[in-house]
N, C-alpha and C positions, 0 to 999 in steps of 0.2 A: 099084192098081200103085204108084202114088206113096206110098201109106201104108205098103206092106209095105217099100217101100225106106227110109223113114223109122225103122221100127220096127228095121230090122237095123242101122241107124246108131247108133240109141240104144243098143243091145245091146252093139255095139262100143265105144262110148264108156264104158259102164259098167264092163266088162271092164279097159278100159285104165285107169279110175280107181282099180279095185281093185288091179290090178297095181302102180301106182305108190305106193298106201298100203302094200302089202306090202314093197315094195323099201325104202320109206322106215323101215318098222319094223325091218328086217334091218339096215339100214344105222346105225340108232340103237343097236340091241343091240351091232353091231359094234364103233361108236366107243365105247360104254360098257366093252366087253370089252378093247378097246385100251388105254383110259385105265386100267382096273383093272390090266392087265398092266404098263403103263408105271409106275403108282404103286407095285405090288410091286418092280419092277425098281429104281425109285429108292430105296424102303426098304432093300432089300438091299445096295445099292452106295453110297448116299449117307446116307440118314437114319440108317440103323442104326450105321455108325460114328460118326456124330455123337452119338448118344445114348449109345454105349458112351463115348465120349471124355469126354462130360460126366459119366457115372458115376464115370470113373476120377478126373476132376478133383474130384468132390465128396469122394470117398474121401481123395484127397491132401489136399485143404484140412483134412478132419477130422484126419488124421495131423498135419499142419502145426500146426493149432492145439494138439494135445497136445504137440509140440514147443516151441511158443512159450511154452506154460504154464510147461514145464520151464525154458525160458530165461528167464522172469520170476521163477523161485526165485533170490533174492539170496545168494550166498555170504557166510556170516558166521562169525565166531568167538564162542562163548558161554562162560559159566561159571555156575556156580550161586551164588547167594546165600547166604553163609555167616555164621554167629554164631560168633564166636571172641573170645578174650580180647585186649584192647588195652591197651598202657601209658596210663596217666594222666600227663599232662605239662603244665609250663608253658612257653610260648613267650615268649622276651624276647630283647634285644638286649645283646651284651657287648663289651669291648674288650680285645684281647689285650695282655698285657705281659709284659716279659721276667722270667724267674726272678730274674736278676740283672742289674744294668746300671750301668755307671759310665762317666763322661767323666774321662779320663786328662789331667792338667795337668801343666804343667812346674812343678817346684819351685825353679828357680834361673834367674839370667840366664846364657845360655850359648848357643854355638853348637852345632846338631846335627851330629854326626859321622855318624852311620849311620842308617837306617831299617832295622830288621831284618826287619820282618813284611812280609807280602804282603797288601794289602788284600782283606777279604772272605773270608779263611781263617780255620780254626779254629787256636786257639793253647792252648797248655797252661798251667797254674798255674805262675807263677815264669819262664816264658820271658821273655827280653829283648826288649822290642820297639824302643826307642829309646835310641840312645847319645850322649851328649853329649862334646864335647871335654873330656877330663879330666886335662889335663897339669898345669895349676895346681893342682888338687886332689891329684894324685899327688906334686908336689913339696911342697905344704905338708903333706902327712901324713908324707912322709919326714922333713921338718924337724922335726917334732914328735915323731916316733919317736925322733929323735936325742937332742932334748932330754930324752925321757923316760929314756933310757938314762944321761945324765949326771946327772938327779936321782936315779936309782936308786942310783948310785954314791956319790953324797953322802949319800943317806939311810943307806946300808949303813955308810959310814964314821962317821956320827953315832952311829948305834946302837951300835957296837962300843964307841966312845969313852965313850958313857954306861953301858954295862954295866961298863966299867973304872973309872969314875968319873973320867975324864980330861976329860969335856965336861958342860957343863950341861945341864939339860932344856930350857931355852929354844932353844939351838941344834938340838937333837934335834926339838922340836915344828916349828921352821921348815923342817927338812929334809922331815919327813913331809908338811906342808901343801904344800910345793912338788913333792913326788914325786905327791900327789893330783891337784894343778892340772895337771901334765904328762899324767896318764893321761886326765883329762877332756878336755884339748885333743887328745889322739890320737883319742879316741871322737867328737870333734865333726868332725874332719877326716876319719874314716872315715866318718861319716854323710854329709859333704859328697860324697864320693867316691860313695857309692851313690846319691845324688841325680843323679849323671851318668849314671844308667841307669834307664829306666823299664821295670818289669817287669808282667807280667799278674798281677793279684791273684786270678783264678780262670780256669777253662778256659770258653772262649766263643769267639765269632764277632767278629774285628776289623773295624773299620768302615774309612771313608775317612778320608785325612788330607791336609790342605791345604798342609802345609809339607814340605821335604825336606832333603837333606843339605845343609850350609852356611847354612841359615837360623838368624838369631839369635832367641831367644824370650825372653819375659819370664816372672817368676814368675806363677804362676796361670793362665798362658795356656792354654786349651783345645786340644788336639792330635787326639785321636781317641777314639772309642767303642769299648767292649768290651761285648758282650752274651751273656749265657748264656740260650738259648732252647731248651734240651732239659733237663727239659721246659719247656713254656711256660704261662703262666696268663692265664686269662681272669675279669675282673671284672664282674659284672653283677648287676642288681637285679631284684627281684620285688616284688610288690604287699604291702603290710602285711596283707591279709586272707590270705594264704598264710603268714603267719610260723609256724604251727604245722604246715605241711606240709613244711617244708625243714630240712635237717639235713646236717651233714659225713657224708660216704660215698655220697651219692646219686650216680646216674651222669647224666653230661649227654650229650648229642650235639650237636655243633657244624659249622656249615657256613660257609665263607668265599666270596665272589663268586670270588676267583681260583683256587680248586680246582674248579670246574665241578662242583658238586653232591655232591664227595666228603665224607663224614660222618667226623668225627674224635670219638672217645669219650674222656670225661675222668672226673675224680672230684671232688667237692666236697670241698675242703680246709677250709675255714673260713667261718662265718657270723657277719657282724657281730653286736654285743651289743645294738644299737638300731636303732629304725625312723627314717629321716630325716623330720623333720617336715615339712621343705619339699616333698618329694616323695612321702612316704608310702610309700618303698620300703626294702626293708631289702637290704644289700650281701653278696654270697656271692663267694668266690674258689675257682676250681677250677683243677686242672692237667691238662694233655693231654700224653701223650708225643709228641715232636716229632723223632722221630729223623732223618727225610727233612728236615727244615727247612723244610717247606711252609709253615707258619704264621710270620707275623712280627709282631714287636711293634708296636703302633699300628693294625692292622687291627680293623675292627668285624666282628663274626660274629653269625649267627642261632643263638641257643642254644636247646635245648630240654632243659629240667630235668624228668626222669623221677621222678615223687614217688609212683607206686604202679601198680596195674591196675585195670581194669574189665572184668568178665566178660559174656559173652552179648552182645557187640556186633554187630550187623549191618553187615556191610562188603561192598564190592565193590571190584573192580580199579578203579585211578583212569583206566584207560583206557577204562572204560563210560561215563563222566560227559561229557555235553555242555553247554555253558554258552550261553544266550541272554540277554544282559543280565545280570541279577541271578540270573535262574532257571536251576536246573540239572536236568538231565533224564537219563533212562537209557532205552535200548530193551528192552522187556521182551517174551519171546517165549511166547506161549501156542499150543500145537498148531499150531506151525510159522508161526503168524502174528506180526508184530512190531506192537507198539503204544508209543508214546511216554509216558513216566510222569514226571511232575515230582517231585521228591524233595528233603528238606532234609538237607544234610551236617554232619558236625560234624569230629572230629579225623582227622588224616592221620598214618600210619605205615608205612614201608616199602613205599610203591607201593599201599597198601590205604585206602580212605576210609570212615569211620563214616557210616552213613545213618541220620539221626535219625527220619525219616518218609518214608513213599512206598513202602517195600518191606518184605517180611517173608522169613525164612528159607526156603530151597528154591526161591525162583522163580528164572526162568532169565533173564541179560541179556546183551545183545549186547557184546563187547569189542573187535570189530575188524569194519570193514565198515559203519559206520553211516551215512558219506556218502551211500550208495545208497538207503538205507531211506526208505520213507514209510509212513503209516498203513494198516495191514493187509496190508502187503507179505508175501509168502511167502517164506519163508528155508530155505536149506539150510546144514548144518553141515560147518566144515572144520577143527574143533578136533583137537588130536593131544596135548593134555595130558590127564592123568588127571582133572582137574577137569572139563574140556569134555566128555570122554566119560561121566562120572557124570551131567552135566546132559543130555546126550543120552539116556541111558539112561532118566532121569526123564521126558523128555519123550515118549518111546517109550510108556511105560507109562501116561501120561495118555491118549494117543491110543487105545491099545488098551482 
C-alpha cells in the first residue's frame, strides 16, 4: 500500500515538472516575441527616422562639398599673351629749357615810375613793362630839338649865301657840321628817353620783380625775367654707341614728376656735331608743344627717344606682373588651374611689358585677382574685354 502511494506521488511530481518546463518554454517564446515586436516598433518609430536623417545628411554633405568646390574657384580676369610690334627706344634724363629767356636790366640811373605788368602773366612783344621817371629826359630832348631848329635855320642861311657867292665855303661847312651835331644830340636824347621804358623783346611769361614804383635803380641792375616756354625745349644726352641711331625729326615721349604720369610728345630738332669725350654722350635738343604751360624750364624729365620698331614681341599687360625681390612672375592658367611662372621682362610701352623669357604667344595669364591665388588654384573668369573673351574661348577649346 505504501509502495503504491509512493508511485502515485512520483507520477504527480513528474507531471508537475513537465508542466513547469512547458510553461517555461512558452514564457521564453513569449518574451522573444515581445522583444521582436518591441524591436520592430523601435525600428519603425526611432531607428528608421535616424537612418533616414543620416542619409539626408550624407546627401547634404555631398551637395555642400560640390558647392564648396564652386566656392573655391577664385574669380580672376585674364588675357591672352600677344606677339605685337613695339617701339625701339632709348631712355635717358633731360633738362627742360626755355625756348627763349632773358633777364631784363635797367640801362639808366633812375627812379621807377610805374610797374605796368602783372607778375606771372603772359606779355606780348613790345609791351611796356616798366616806366622810369622821364621828366629830365623829356626836357633834355625838348632843349636839343630847339637847338636843332636853330642850327637848321643857320644852315639854310649859309647855304643860300654860298650859292649866291656872298659867303665863304668855310662858314657853310661850319654850319653843316653844327647841324649834324645837333641832329645827333637829338638822337641821343631820344635814345635816353626810350631807356626810360623797358619793353618785352618777345612774347612770353613775365616773372617776379623785387622792386616797385618809387625804387631807385642803378644801371645794369637785374629787374625781372621774361621766359618764352611755348614751345619748350629739352636738352638730353644719349650714349655715343647710339650715335648712328639718332637724328633730327625723331619722336620723343617725356614725363615729369609734377604732371603725374602724363606723357608729352616732342620732336628732335638738333643733334650735336660731336660726342663729349668726358661723358661719351652726344647731346640732342627736342621741342615740345607746351600750350597749357605744364612744363617749366629747369625741371628734369624722363625722356624716351623712339629710334625704331621691333616686331613679334611677346607682351603682357603690366597688371599681370608680380615682383618678389628682383624676380618677376605671372600667373598662367592651364585648363582653369593657376600656376606661377617666373619671367624675364624687357621694354615697357603704354601699359604693356615685353617678356623676353618665360612665356609664349597664346598662353593665358591673370591680370586681376592674383592676391588670392595659390599654386594649383581653380579659377573662374570675370572678363568683359574682347581680349579676355578670346582667351576664355581658347581655354574652353583646350578643355574640350
